[in-house]
Backbone of each chain as ProteinMPNN parsed JSONL, in Angstrom:
{"seq_chain_A": "XXXXXXXXXXXXXXXXXXXXXXXXXXXXXXXXXXXXXXXXXXXXXXXXXXXXXXXXXXXXXXXXXXXXXXXXXXXXXXXXXXXXXXXXXXXXXXXXXXXXXXXXXXXXXXXXXXXXXXXX", "coords_chain_A": {"N_chain_A": [[74.419, 151.701, 175.557], [73.091, 149.245, 173.263], [75.437, 146.876, 172.384], [78.083, 145.124, 170.714], [81.32, 143.887, 170.972], [84.079, 142.773, 169.374], [87.132, 140.902, 169.767], [90.563, 139.699, 169.593], [91.468, 138.964, 167.102], [94.021, 138.608, 164.515], [97.312, 137.976, 163.083], [98.112, 134.79, 161.951], [99.818, 131.682, 161.466], [99.342, 129.205, 158.872], [97.589, 126.321, 159.967], [97.679, 127.05, 162.56], [96.23, 128.398, 165.654], [93.536, 130.378, 167.026], [91.697, 132.442, 169.256], [88.678, 134.001, 169.324], [86.857, 136.658, 170.863], [83.77, 138.064, 172.01], [82.266, 140.709, 173.416], [79.328, 141.518, 175.035], [76.958, 144.12, 175.641], [74.458, 146.237, 177.173], [72.132, 144.833, 176.767], [70.152, 141.919, 177.669], [72.117, 139.436, 177.589], [71.937, 136.65, 177.911], [69.453, 136.006, 176.966], [69.447, 135.765, 174.267], [69.997, 134.144, 171.077], [73.09, 133.632, 169.375], [75.496, 134.337, 166.784], [78.426, 133.724, 164.743], [79.763, 135.385, 161.99], [81.462, 135.711, 158.933], [83.597, 137.621, 156.717], [85.407, 137.537, 153.934], [88.187, 139.367, 152.546], [87.002, 141.841, 150.408], [84.86, 140.299, 149.668], [81.652, 138.561, 150.002], [79.228, 137.894, 152.65], [79.505, 135.258, 155.034], [77.949, 132.902, 156.945], [79.088, 131.398, 159.963], [78.844, 130.049, 162.491], [76.476, 129.043, 165.014], [74.928, 129.56, 168.203], [72.734, 128.58, 170.741], [70.686, 130.322, 173.203], [71.152, 129.266, 175.736], [73.339, 127.785, 175.248], [73.123, 125.173, 174.649], [72.536, 124.206, 172.15], [74.194, 123.969, 169.127], [75.514, 124.91, 165.986], [77.372, 124.538, 162.934], [78.89, 125.903, 159.977], [79.651, 123.939, 157.103], [82.204, 124.419, 156.182], [83.804, 124.969, 158.349], [83.404, 123.054, 160.218], [84.423, 120.824, 162.721], [86.819, 122.093, 163.078], [86.448, 124.603, 164.205], [85.151, 125.982, 167.271], [82.355, 127.082, 168.919], [81.327, 128.97, 171.746], [79.84, 130.171, 174.819], [79.654, 132.422, 177.613], [77.413, 133.176, 179.758], [77.38, 134.437, 182.196], [79.444, 136.172, 181.99], [78.675, 137.686, 179.912], [79.595, 137.071, 177.32], [80.76, 135.879, 174.15], [82.392, 133.326, 172.295], [84.865, 132.179, 169.898], [86.672, 129.52, 169.124], [89.294, 128.828, 167.072], [90.846, 126.421, 165.264], [93.45, 124.675, 163.436], [93.855, 126.451, 161.281], [93.33, 127.86, 158.025], [94.39, 129.35, 154.906], [92.129, 130.221, 153.599], [90.456, 130.919, 155.638], [90.932, 133.477, 156.233], [89.608, 136.551, 157.044], [87.267, 139.149, 158.02], [85.803, 138.78, 161.114], [82.648, 138.718, 162.445], [80.615, 139.044, 165.334], [77.187, 138.437, 165.97], [73.878, 139.321, 166.907], [71.007, 137.368, 167.105], [67.696, 138.041, 166.168], [65.722, 136.476, 167.166], [62.914, 134.251, 167.991], [60.76, 133.426, 165.333], [62.314, 134.451, 163.359], [65.357, 134.32, 162.057], [67.242, 136.472, 161.758], [69.841, 138.98, 161.844], [70.205, 141.441, 164.115], [71.914, 143.067, 165.588], [75.281, 143.842, 165.264], [78.775, 143.338, 165.81], [81.782, 145.344, 165.448], [83.622, 143.921, 164.135], [86.504, 141.741, 163.802], [89.706, 141.29, 162.5], [91.057, 138.448, 160.973], [93.943, 137.007, 159.858], [95.38, 134.557, 157.955], [98.381, 133.41, 157.243], [101.603, 132.519, 156.003]], "CA_chain_A": [[73.621, 151.274, 174.429], [73.285, 147.866, 172.832], [76.74, 146.847, 171.726], [78.917, 143.932, 170.656], [82.697, 144.271, 170.676], [84.937, 141.613, 169.143], [88.581, 141.036, 169.966], [91.293, 138.448, 169.467], [91.971, 138.718, 165.766], [95.451, 138.838, 164.306], [98.008, 137.201, 162.061], [98.462, 133.446, 162.424], [100.304, 130.814, 160.402], [98.465, 128.069, 158.55], [97.666, 125.262, 160.964], [97.664, 127.633, 163.894], [94.966, 128.572, 166.372], [93.203, 131.719, 167.502], [90.418, 132.483, 169.966], [87.992, 135.281, 169.246], [85.885, 136.956, 171.912], [82.771, 139.082, 171.691], [81.679, 141.205, 174.66], [78.007, 142.108, 174.825], [76.506, 145.059, 176.665], [73.249, 146.982, 176.853], [70.964, 143.96, 176.645], [70.263, 140.683, 178.443], [72.829, 138.534, 176.675], [71.501, 135.265, 178.076], [68.154, 135.818, 176.319], [69.579, 135.788, 172.811], [70.857, 133.31, 170.251], [74.201, 134.404, 168.801], [76.232, 133.712, 165.683], [79.612, 134.319, 164.135], [79.651, 135.549, 160.544], [82.729, 136.251, 158.464], [83.63, 138.265, 155.405], [86.745, 137.579, 153.36], [88.462, 140.676, 151.942], [86.355, 142.127, 149.141], [83.855, 139.278, 149.368], [80.369, 138.644, 150.692], [79.084, 137.407, 154.017], [79.381, 133.813, 155.213], [77.641, 132.468, 158.305], [80.09, 130.446, 160.435], [78.405, 129.197, 163.592], [75.333, 129.498, 165.811], [74.771, 128.963, 169.532], [71.475, 128.96, 171.37], [70.831, 131.225, 174.34], [71.706, 128.517, 176.869], [74.55, 127.102, 174.806], [72.868, 123.738, 174.517], [72.426, 123.858, 170.73], [75.282, 124.59, 168.363], [75.636, 124.481, 164.594], [78.521, 125.081, 162.205], [78.969, 125.758, 158.537], [80.494, 122.796, 156.734], [83.563, 124.88, 155.925], [84.569, 125.1, 159.592], [83.032, 121.962, 161.113], [85.558, 120.022, 163.161], [87.997, 122.946, 163.325], [86.039, 125.75, 165.024], [84.248, 125.693, 168.383], [81.676, 128.243, 169.472], [80.893, 128.809, 173.137], [79.424, 131.414, 175.44], [79.627, 132.498, 179.068], [76.35, 134.158, 180.009], [77.73, 135.201, 183.391], [80.396, 137.205, 181.573], [78.123, 138.358, 178.72], [80.619, 136.911, 176.285], [80.699, 134.841, 173.122], [83.751, 132.967, 171.883], [85.07, 131.279, 168.766], [88.002, 128.901, 169.106], [89.585, 128.444, 165.699], [92.039, 125.57, 165.154], [93.812, 124.203, 162.082], [93.467, 127.55, 160.399], [93.742, 127.799, 156.62], [94.426, 130.655, 154.244], [90.76, 130.604, 153.239], [89.762, 131.431, 156.822], [91.23, 134.905, 156.338], [88.354, 137.306, 156.941], [86.76, 139.864, 159.189], [84.835, 137.953, 161.833], [81.653, 139.484, 163.194], [79.591, 138.387, 166.138], [75.914, 139.06, 165.653], [72.737, 138.905, 167.71], [69.828, 136.862, 166.394], [66.532, 138.734, 166.723], [64.974, 135.496, 167.917], [61.6, 133.823, 167.541], [60.706, 132.761, 164.031], [63.134, 135.168, 162.384], [66.789, 134.185, 162.332], [67.999, 137.567, 161.166], [70.818, 139.506, 162.788], [69.876, 142.853, 164.273], [73.042, 143.785, 166.179], [76.564, 143.316, 164.829], [79.963, 144.011, 166.292], [82.544, 146.065, 164.432], [84.444, 142.932, 163.447], [87.923, 141.574, 164.109], [90.351, 140.723, 161.317], [91.903, 137.266, 161.118], [94.754, 136.777, 158.667], [96.115, 133.295, 158.022], [99.43, 133.512, 156.234], [102.943, 132.148, 156.463]], "C_chain_A": [[73.935, 149.815, 174.091], [74.549, 147.772, 171.992], [77.365, 145.462, 171.776], [80.309, 144.374, 170.248], [83.549, 143.014, 170.577], [86.397, 141.944, 169.443], [89.226, 139.69, 169.703], [91.815, 138.138, 168.083], [93.457, 138.993, 165.657], [95.979, 137.99, 163.181], [98.425, 135.86, 162.654], [98.908, 132.608, 161.234], [99.303, 129.707, 160.097], [98.702, 126.924, 159.521], [97.593, 125.759, 162.388], [96.269, 127.8, 164.46], [94.798, 130.018, 166.814], [91.87, 131.629, 168.227], [89.851, 133.889, 169.899], [87.016, 135.426, 170.404], [84.944, 138.048, 171.437], [82.099, 139.467, 173.01], [80.38, 141.931, 174.366], [77.665, 143.056, 175.967], [75.227, 145.736, 176.205], [72.013, 146.142, 176.637], [71.205, 142.689, 177.461], [70.803, 139.594, 177.537], [72.26, 137.114, 176.73], [70.149, 134.982, 177.428], [68.263, 135.562, 174.825], [70.446, 134.673, 172.238], [71.94, 134.22, 169.652], [74.855, 133.612, 167.671], [77.53, 134.436, 165.406], [79.412, 134.292, 162.623], [80.954, 136.162, 160.078], [82.609, 136.805, 157.056], [85.074, 138.34, 154.938], [86.951, 138.925, 152.664], [87.825, 140.822, 150.568], [85.256, 141.162, 148.745], [82.579, 139.494, 150.159], [80.414, 138.027, 152.08], [78.893, 135.898, 154.047], [79.086, 133.512, 156.682], [78.598, 131.349, 158.711], [79.515, 129.488, 161.473], [77.298, 129.875, 164.381], [75.369, 128.822, 167.18], [73.475, 129.473, 170.137], [71.737, 129.779, 172.629], [71.46, 130.524, 175.551], [73.034, 127.869, 176.536], [74.348, 125.634, 174.521], [72.789, 123.277, 173.06], [73.441, 124.673, 169.939], [75.272, 124.036, 166.951], [76.845, 125.177, 163.963], [78.293, 124.978, 160.703], [79.909, 124.601, 158.218], [81.956, 123.19, 156.593], [84.43, 124.959, 157.179], [84.32, 123.95, 160.56], [84.255, 121.114, 161.444], [86.804, 120.831, 163.462], [87.672, 124.102, 164.276], [85.094, 125.291, 166.12], [83.668, 126.994, 168.914], [81.283, 127.947, 170.912], [80.457, 130.179, 173.658], [79.491, 131.289, 176.952], [78.6, 133.575, 179.412], [76.625, 134.987, 181.265], [78.681, 136.354, 183.06], [79.9, 137.968, 180.35], [79.082, 138.261, 177.533], [80.382, 135.703, 175.402], [82.115, 134.578, 172.652], [83.735, 132.136, 170.61], [86.51, 130.801, 168.808], [88.237, 128.357, 167.704], [90.912, 127.683, 165.66], [92.272, 125.182, 163.71], [93.454, 125.242, 161.034], [94.092, 127.425, 159.02], [93.734, 129.201, 156.035], [93.005, 131.142, 153.941], [89.906, 131.024, 154.44], [90.046, 132.921, 157.039], [89.976, 135.724, 156.076], [88.2, 138.234, 158.143], [85.682, 138.988, 159.812], [83.947, 138.858, 162.677], [80.888, 138.568, 164.139], [78.294, 139.154, 165.917], [74.801, 138.469, 166.511], [71.578, 138.505, 166.808], [68.591, 137.525, 167.01], [65.575, 137.786, 167.437], [63.61, 135.169, 167.351], [61.693, 133.104, 166.213], [61.679, 133.358, 163.014], [64.601, 135.132, 162.765], [67.57, 135.215, 161.538], [68.846, 138.194, 162.262], [70.666, 141.009, 162.937], [70.994, 143.693, 164.899], [74.324, 143.074, 165.768], [77.683, 144.049, 165.561], [80.677, 144.696, 165.141], [83.458, 145.122, 163.64], [85.881, 142.903, 163.933], [88.561, 140.808, 162.962], [91.225, 139.537, 161.688], [92.631, 137.046, 159.795], [95.563, 135.509, 158.864], [97.127, 133.289, 156.879], [100.771, 133.12, 156.836], [103.927, 133.3, 156.254]], "O_chain_A": [[74.911, 149.242, 174.573], [74.712, 148.498, 171.011], [77.201, 144.723, 172.747], [80.472, 145.139, 169.297], [83.722, 142.284, 171.553], [86.826, 143.096, 169.38], [88.545, 138.669, 169.602], [92.532, 137.155, 167.898], [94.076, 139.536, 166.572], [95.227, 137.371, 162.428], [99.019, 135.806, 163.73], [98.427, 132.804, 160.118], [98.512, 129.319, 160.957], [99.84, 126.593, 159.857], [97.46, 124.967, 163.321], [95.272, 127.409, 163.852], [95.763, 130.77, 166.955], [91.009, 130.831, 167.856], [90.471, 134.846, 170.362], [86.427, 134.449, 170.866], [85.288, 138.852, 170.571], [81.441, 138.641, 173.641], [80.34, 142.849, 173.547], [78.038, 142.821, 177.116], [74.941, 145.806, 175.01], [70.944, 146.682, 176.353], [72.328, 142.42, 177.888], [70.06, 138.924, 176.82], [72.123, 136.459, 175.697], [69.739, 133.824, 177.352], [67.282, 135.184, 174.185], [71.472, 134.3, 172.806], [71.725, 135.415, 169.453], [74.773, 132.385, 167.617], [77.714, 135.595, 165.778], [78.95, 133.299, 162.06], [81.501, 137.039, 160.747], [81.671, 136.508, 156.317], [85.87, 139.109, 155.476], [85.982, 139.553, 152.239], [88.08, 140.02, 149.67], [84.771, 141.199, 147.614], [82.438, 140.476, 150.887], [81.475, 137.691, 152.606], [78.208, 135.33, 153.197], [79.888, 133.835, 157.559], [78.891, 130.458, 157.913], [79.671, 128.272, 161.361], [77.192, 131.101, 164.415], [75.783, 127.669, 167.307], [73.162, 130.661, 170.051], [72.881, 129.91, 173.065], [72.217, 131.14, 176.301], [73.771, 127.451, 177.429], [75.297, 124.925, 174.188], [72.958, 122.092, 172.772], [73.529, 125.894, 170.068], [75.049, 122.844, 166.741], [77.273, 126.246, 164.398], [77.595, 124.084, 160.224], [80.844, 124.321, 158.967], [82.847, 122.383, 156.855], [85.656, 125.01, 157.083], [84.958, 123.877, 161.61], [85.022, 120.736, 160.558], [87.754, 120.306, 164.044], [88.523, 124.526, 165.058], [84.331, 124.342, 165.94], [84.404, 127.898, 169.311], [80.947, 126.814, 171.255], [80.679, 131.205, 173.015], [79.395, 130.193, 177.503], [78.908, 134.766, 179.357], [76.151, 136.117, 181.378], [78.718, 137.37, 183.755], [80.621, 138.805, 179.808], [79.34, 139.245, 176.839], [79.883, 134.664, 175.835], [82.943, 135.488, 172.61], [82.745, 131.481, 170.283], [87.444, 131.564, 168.562], [87.472, 127.527, 167.213], [91.965, 128.234, 165.981], [91.393, 125.343, 162.863], [92.823, 124.931, 160.023], [95.218, 126.953, 158.865], [93.144, 130.121, 156.601], [92.722, 132.338, 154.021], [88.76, 131.439, 154.271], [89.464, 133.546, 157.926], [89.356, 135.608, 155.019], [88.911, 138.114, 159.141], [84.772, 138.516, 159.131], [84.418, 139.644, 163.499], [80.553, 137.44, 163.778], [78.304, 140.366, 165.704], [74.787, 137.272, 166.8], [71.222, 139.22, 165.871], [68.454, 137.567, 168.233], [64.724, 138.219, 168.213], [63.194, 135.743, 166.344], [62.582, 132.282, 165.992], [61.842, 132.815, 161.921], [65.033, 135.827, 163.684], [68.448, 134.873, 160.746], [68.61, 137.974, 163.45], [70.957, 141.765, 162.01], [71.004, 144.914, 164.744], [74.441, 141.856, 165.904], [77.556, 145.228, 165.89], [80.23, 144.636, 163.996], [83.997, 145.498, 162.599], [86.41, 143.906, 164.411], [88.024, 139.799, 162.504], [92.036, 139.617, 162.611], [92.004, 136.914, 158.744], [96.336, 135.393, 159.815], [96.766, 133.178, 155.707], [101.039, 133.356, 158.014], [105.106, 133.172, 156.583]]}, "seq_chain_B": "XXXXXXXXXXXXXXXXXXXXXXXXXXXXXXXXXXXXXXXXXXXXXXXXXXXXXXXXXXXXXXXXXXXXXXXXXXXXXXXXXXXXXXXXXXXXXXXXXXXXXXXXXXXXXX", "coords_chain_B": {"N_chain_B": [[71.938, 122.696, 150.06], [70.66, 125.95, 150.221], [70.836, 128.281, 147.673], [71.408, 131.693, 147.255], [70.74, 134.215, 144.964], [71.599, 137.321, 143.836], [70.539, 140.185, 141.984], [70.813, 143.233, 140.067], [74.444, 142.819, 139.851], [75.69, 145.248, 140.144], [74.153, 148.373, 140.523], [73.255, 151.354, 139.113], [72.034, 154.394, 140.072], [70.315, 157.516, 140.187], [70.366, 160.059, 142.754], [67.329, 160.532, 144.566], [65.81, 159.029, 142.865], [64.099, 155.856, 142.313], [65.148, 152.691, 143.543], [65.458, 149.293, 142.72], [66.091, 146.177, 143.922], [66.94, 142.769, 143.465], [66.454, 139.415, 144.651], [66.932, 136.012, 144.525], [65.958, 132.77, 145.509], [67.188, 129.41, 145.527], [65.462, 127.448, 146.193], [62.208, 127.288, 147.743], [61.913, 129.632, 150.39], [59.902, 130.473, 151.871], [58.735, 133.189, 153.69], [61.061, 133.812, 154.882], [63.297, 135.777, 154.867], [65.863, 138.145, 154.854], [67.164, 141.499, 154.598], [70.159, 143.366, 154.285], [72.21, 146.254, 154.74], [75.403, 147.392, 153.834], [78.071, 149.499, 154.412], [81.279, 150.756, 153.3], [83.912, 149.514, 155.307], [82.301, 149.148, 157.487], [80.099, 147.266, 159.68], [77.465, 145.053, 158.617], [74.031, 146.201, 158.413], [70.867, 145.546, 159.635], [68.017, 145.715, 157.641], [65.484, 144.747, 156.741], [63.326, 142.102, 157.721], [61.674, 138.891, 157.691], [60.855, 139.132, 155.12], [59.368, 141.487, 154.615], [59.148, 143.16, 156.829], [60.16, 146.047, 158.388], [63.184, 146.681, 160.117], [63.95, 147.937, 163.429], [64.057, 151.435, 163.51], [64.552, 151.81, 160.822], [64.175, 153.712, 157.901], [61.065, 154.595, 156.231], [61.304, 154.621, 153.503], [62.545, 152.366, 152.692], [61.543, 149.249, 151.565], [60.378, 145.881, 151.562], [59.527, 142.99, 149.631], [57.844, 140.005, 148.457], [57.894, 136.368, 148.332], [58.482, 132.876, 148.854], [60.485, 132.116, 146.328], [61.276, 134.477, 145.113], [62.294, 137.745, 145.678], [62.218, 141.226, 146.582], [63.89, 144.268, 147.199], [63.069, 147.543, 147.717], [63.978, 150.882, 147.363], [62.603, 153.869, 147.843], [63.116, 156.612, 147.28], [66.105, 157.617, 146.607], [68.582, 158.487, 148.923], [71.66, 160.2, 149.676], [73.05, 158.749, 151.569], [72.296, 156.167, 151.13], [73.732, 154.796, 149.294], [75.479, 151.947, 148.877], [76.431, 148.53, 149.672], [74.17, 145.877, 149.308], [72.796, 143.062, 150.879], [71.009, 140.003, 150.653], [69.558, 137.504, 152.776], [68.792, 134.21, 153.621], [66.81, 132.347, 155.91], [65.596, 129.851, 156.075], [65.389, 127.559, 157.588], [64.024, 127.217, 160.631], [65.25, 126.165, 162.745], [67.755, 127.155, 162.86], [69.797, 125.898, 161.573], [71.179, 126.494, 159.239], [72.278, 129.304, 157.438], [72.177, 131.369, 154.61], [73.733, 133.798, 152.544], [73.175, 136.162, 149.909], [75.255, 137.235, 147.136], [75.506, 139.904, 147.05], [74.531, 143.252, 146.087], [75.831, 146.073, 144.633], [75.012, 149.335, 145.126], [75.298, 152.158, 143.375], [76.108, 155.635, 142.791], [74.629, 157.289, 140.095]], "CA_chain_B": [[72.127, 124.067, 150.491], [69.894, 126.943, 149.466], [71.688, 129.305, 147.078], [70.748, 132.983, 147.056], [71.337, 134.927, 143.838], [71.151, 138.709, 143.776], [70.741, 140.885, 140.722], [72.079, 143.041, 139.367], [75.612, 142.898, 140.712], [75.849, 146.679, 140.374], [73.0, 149.16, 140.079], [73.563, 152.784, 139.11], [70.783, 155.151, 140.181], [70.511, 158.904, 140.609], [69.671, 160.444, 144.001], [65.933, 160.906, 144.399], [65.112, 158.021, 142.078], [63.773, 154.596, 142.974], [66.037, 151.569, 143.271], [64.843, 147.988, 142.934], [67.106, 145.126, 144.004], [66.297, 141.463, 143.443], [67.096, 138.28, 145.308], [66.242, 134.78, 144.17], [66.388, 131.577, 146.242], [67.206, 128.198, 144.698], [64.241, 126.729, 146.562], [61.366, 128.166, 148.538], [62.273, 129.974, 151.763], [58.696, 131.106, 152.416], [59.017, 134.621, 153.88], [62.212, 133.85, 155.776], [64.286, 136.494, 154.081], [66.278, 139.426, 155.423], [68.018, 142.372, 153.786], [71.146, 144.14, 155.034], [72.981, 147.305, 154.068], [76.766, 147.49, 154.354], [78.923, 150.569, 153.875], [82.702, 150.391, 153.41], [84.522, 149.563, 156.623], [81.3, 149.018, 158.541], [79.352, 146.022, 159.775], [76.134, 145.105, 158.001], [72.919, 146.757, 159.189], [69.612, 144.893, 159.267], [66.973, 146.593, 157.129], [64.202, 144.06, 156.571], [63.269, 140.667, 158.011], [60.356, 138.368, 157.352], [60.652, 139.584, 153.737], [58.727, 142.795, 154.449], [59.085, 143.912, 158.089], [61.325, 146.903, 158.602], [63.821, 146.603, 161.429], [63.83, 149.141, 164.236], [64.789, 152.621, 163.092], [64.774, 151.857, 159.371], [63.24, 154.649, 157.279], [59.968, 154.017, 155.469], [61.617, 154.535, 152.07], [62.982, 150.996, 152.443], [60.465, 148.273, 151.663], [60.685, 144.557, 151.044], [58.373, 142.225, 149.195], [58.123, 138.695, 147.896], [57.801, 135.149, 149.128], [58.871, 131.705, 148.074], [61.835, 132.191, 145.77], [61.565, 135.773, 144.506], [62.196, 138.824, 146.652], [62.631, 142.547, 146.104], [64.099, 145.394, 148.115], [62.849, 148.799, 147.016], [64.29, 152.128, 148.058], [61.68, 154.672, 147.05], [63.726, 157.872, 146.834], [67.463, 157.414, 147.116], [69.34, 159.533, 149.595], [73.107, 160.001, 149.487], [73.548, 157.744, 152.516], [71.804, 154.842, 150.76], [74.642, 154.146, 148.351], [76.132, 150.938, 149.7], [76.193, 147.172, 149.186], [73.004, 145.269, 149.934], [72.797, 141.601, 150.89], [69.865, 139.262, 151.164], [69.931, 136.345, 153.597], [67.673, 133.33, 153.92], [66.859, 131.577, 157.144], [64.443, 128.984, 155.897], [65.301, 126.575, 158.643], [63.848, 127.945, 161.885], [66.137, 125.564, 163.721], [69.026, 127.859, 162.762], [70.815, 124.967, 161.087], [71.964, 127.032, 158.129], [71.872, 130.583, 156.882], [73.002, 131.713, 153.465], [73.637, 135.159, 152.039], [73.446, 136.423, 148.515], [76.598, 137.745, 146.884], [75.458, 141.355, 147.213], [74.322, 144.217, 145.0], [76.401, 147.38, 144.93], [74.182, 150.438, 144.662], [76.195, 153.288, 143.191], [75.527, 156.883, 142.302], [74.699, 157.477, 138.647]], "C_chain_B": [[71.329, 125.012, 149.595], [70.85, 128.028, 148.975], [70.861, 130.565, 146.829], [71.474, 133.759, 145.955], [70.738, 136.32, 143.758], [71.438, 139.309, 142.405], [70.181, 142.302, 140.812], [73.252, 143.069, 140.346], [75.886, 144.35, 141.103], [74.658, 147.411, 139.785], [73.363, 150.633, 140.205], [72.259, 153.574, 139.047], [71.1, 156.568, 140.657], [69.809, 159.168, 141.935], [68.255, 160.923, 143.705], [65.123, 159.903, 143.592], [64.867, 156.766, 142.908], [64.786, 153.529, 142.572], [65.31, 150.271, 143.607], [65.908, 146.908, 142.833], [66.388, 143.786, 144.129], [67.147, 140.396, 144.122], [66.26, 137.048, 145.0], [66.833, 133.623, 144.967], [66.277, 130.351, 145.349], [66.058, 127.25, 145.038], [63.456, 127.619, 147.517], [61.907, 128.371, 149.953], [61.095, 130.645, 152.457], [58.934, 132.619, 152.522], [60.227, 134.833, 154.782], [63.418, 134.476, 155.1], [64.569, 137.835, 154.739], [67.131, 140.183, 154.424], [68.918, 143.186, 154.716], [71.783, 145.18, 154.115], [74.381, 147.316, 154.677], [77.518, 148.601, 153.632], [80.374, 150.197, 154.095], [83.238, 150.554, 154.829], [83.561, 149.42, 157.782], [80.692, 147.619, 158.545], [78.032, 146.162, 159.031], [75.099, 145.64, 158.99], [71.65, 146.093, 158.711], [68.59, 145.927, 158.83], [65.588, 145.973, 157.231], [64.35, 142.621, 157.047], [61.851, 140.2, 157.763], [59.896, 138.846, 155.989], [60.132, 141.015, 153.621], [58.656, 143.642, 155.718], [60.344, 144.74, 158.268], [61.861, 146.721, 160.021], [63.685, 147.945, 162.144], [64.674, 150.279, 163.684], [65.038, 152.745, 161.606], [63.737, 152.765, 158.715], [62.221, 153.959, 156.375], [60.26, 153.942, 153.972], [62.168, 153.153, 151.684], [61.78, 150.063, 152.59], [60.895, 146.967, 151.017], [59.41, 143.842, 150.649], [58.828, 140.876, 148.669], [57.894, 137.565, 148.868], [58.174, 133.983, 148.237], [60.304, 131.805, 147.597], [62.212, 133.565, 145.213], [61.284, 136.904, 145.488], [62.742, 140.124, 146.069], [62.815, 143.497, 147.277], [63.952, 146.659, 147.282], [63.226, 149.959, 147.92], [63.601, 153.213, 147.245], [62.288, 155.954, 146.515], [65.127, 157.917, 147.434], [68.056, 158.665, 147.739], [70.827, 159.206, 149.453], [73.646, 158.893, 150.384], [73.107, 156.322, 152.161], [72.741, 154.107, 149.804], [75.599, 153.249, 149.142], [75.978, 149.589, 149.007], [75.046, 146.582, 149.991], [73.053, 143.751, 149.777], [71.429, 141.08, 151.311], [70.376, 138.022, 151.9], [68.686, 135.507, 153.835], [67.881, 132.628, 155.231], [65.687, 130.624, 157.142], [64.269, 128.011, 157.032], [65.221, 127.271, 159.995], [64.705, 127.355, 162.992], [67.517, 126.202, 163.729], [70.155, 126.938, 162.287], [71.737, 125.601, 160.049], [71.38, 128.371, 157.706], [72.733, 130.811, 155.652], [72.683, 133.128, 152.99], [73.779, 135.164, 150.525], [74.821, 137.061, 148.373], [76.67, 139.268, 146.943], [75.175, 142.112, 145.928], [74.915, 145.545, 145.439], [75.53, 148.454, 144.301], [75.066, 151.675, 144.586], [75.487, 154.482, 142.598], [75.728, 156.983, 140.792], [75.119, 158.897, 138.327]], "O_chain_B": [[71.33, 124.882, 148.371], [71.584, 128.622, 149.765], [69.766, 130.509, 146.27], [72.691, 133.935, 146.017], [69.525, 136.481, 143.628], [72.435, 138.988, 141.758], [69.211, 142.555, 141.527], [73.064, 143.315, 141.538], [76.263, 144.642, 142.238], [74.211, 147.103, 138.68], [73.735, 151.098, 141.283], [71.483, 153.444, 138.1], [72.034, 156.784, 141.429], [68.77, 158.569, 142.215], [68.014, 161.625, 142.723], [63.893, 159.921, 143.627], [65.35, 156.629, 144.032], [65.224, 153.467, 141.423], [64.64, 150.162, 144.633], [66.546, 146.743, 141.793], [65.366, 143.676, 144.807], [68.375, 140.47, 144.158], [65.044, 137.039, 145.189], [68.052, 133.503, 145.09], [65.377, 130.264, 144.513], [65.728, 126.358, 144.257], [63.99, 128.597, 148.038], [62.306, 127.419, 150.624], [61.254, 131.297, 153.489], [59.299, 133.254, 151.532], [60.395, 135.901, 155.372], [64.412, 133.812, 154.803], [63.656, 138.562, 155.128], [67.738, 139.598, 153.527], [68.497, 143.632, 155.784], [71.878, 145.004, 152.9], [74.529, 147.258, 155.898], [77.588, 148.632, 152.403], [80.679, 149.403, 154.985], [83.046, 151.589, 155.467], [83.958, 149.556, 158.939], [80.758, 146.89, 157.556], [77.539, 147.273, 158.839], [75.257, 145.55, 160.207], [71.376, 146.071, 157.512], [68.323, 146.893, 159.545], [64.648, 146.587, 157.737], [65.378, 141.989, 156.807], [60.933, 141.011, 157.639], [58.698, 138.954, 155.729], [60.419, 141.692, 152.634], [58.138, 144.758, 155.668], [61.453, 144.208, 158.296], [61.103, 146.623, 160.985], [63.347, 148.958, 161.531], [65.864, 150.108, 163.422], [65.679, 153.702, 161.17], [62.54, 152.601, 158.951], [62.478, 152.886, 155.829], [59.536, 153.266, 153.242], [62.248, 152.816, 150.503], [61.087, 150.083, 153.608], [61.668, 146.949, 150.06], [58.352, 144.05, 151.243], [60.016, 140.631, 148.463], [57.722, 137.777, 150.069], [58.178, 134.097, 147.011], [61.237, 131.603, 148.374], [63.375, 133.784, 144.872], [60.194, 137.009, 146.05], [63.603, 140.122, 145.189], [62.015, 143.528, 148.212], [64.627, 146.826, 146.266], [62.841, 150.009, 149.089], [63.964, 153.455, 146.094], [61.993, 156.343, 145.385], [65.305, 158.216, 148.615], [68.03, 159.75, 147.157], [71.197, 158.072, 149.148], [74.581, 158.183, 150.013], [73.51, 155.37, 152.831], [72.553, 152.92, 149.54], [76.402, 153.715, 149.95], [75.458, 149.51, 147.893], [74.964, 146.766, 151.205], [73.316, 143.229, 148.693], [70.78, 141.632, 152.199], [71.492, 137.56, 151.664], [67.639, 136.036, 154.209], [69.014, 132.344, 155.619], [64.888, 130.589, 158.078], [63.147, 127.67, 157.404], [66.203, 127.845, 160.464], [64.872, 127.963, 164.049], [68.366, 125.818, 164.534], [71.327, 127.184, 162.574], [72.926, 125.285, 159.985], [70.164, 128.548, 157.626], [73.916, 130.472, 155.661], [71.54, 133.583, 153.029], [74.417, 134.289, 149.94], [75.47, 137.387, 149.366], [77.753, 139.851, 146.892], [75.53, 141.675, 144.834], [74.552, 146.081, 146.485], [75.337, 148.476, 143.085], [75.528, 152.18, 145.609], [74.423, 154.367, 141.99], [76.829, 156.79, 140.278], [75.236, 159.257, 137.155]]}, "name": "protein", "num_of_chains": 2, "seq": "XXXXXXXXXXXXXXXXXXXXXXXXXXXXXXXXXXXXXXXXXXXXXXXXXXXXXXXXXXXXXXXXXXXXXXXXXXXXXXXXXXXXXXXXXXXXXXXXXXXXXXXXXXXXXXXXXXXXXXXXXXXXXXXXXXXXXXXXXXXXXXXXXXXXXXXXXXXXXXXXXXXXXXXXXXXXXXXXXXXXXXXXXXXXXXXXXXXXXXXXXXXXXXXXXXXXXXXXXXXXXXXXXXXXXX"}
């Protein structure tokens, strides 16, 4: 079935780095735009980053610009988020999500999320 | 940045009754509005996109309306599984430059 599975979360000290992965299955990954979205404990949803289907177009939320890097490997059906210079406020569950495409930038498939905790 | 404001923060409704959730945008987003349902410990689930189009597999009791800056999600007859947090999300910029979510409405059993 159509599925996204995140991995790579964990506990990291402020200033540290972490790389998240998202494995896609059940659909043609290379056809879809993808995003990372996060949710701090007990809080709402915050979009983090977007990558086009080919990887040629990338956008970031201002809160992570210059610190996070999104990438994808269509041959491996995988999405990545390299997170550097991590701060306490980056603590959240990180979801990868599939964009339904076309004129509607809504997210129809989500992974189960991976928890990132930034603490000394 | 477009700010999305949802109201009320918490809505208490009895099973079988109708629930109406509101979402307001700080500037026009046309019909570029989605609604999600999130249950504790789960990822969000897409309900509505394009302000009024139900996503695949979403029951007909969920309906969306509105355009511009005012939007509504209506659940016509609440089932036990509908009690959850609901988020709206704008995607006014088709270039995918920015997406913003509302702060959520918790729908609880009265």
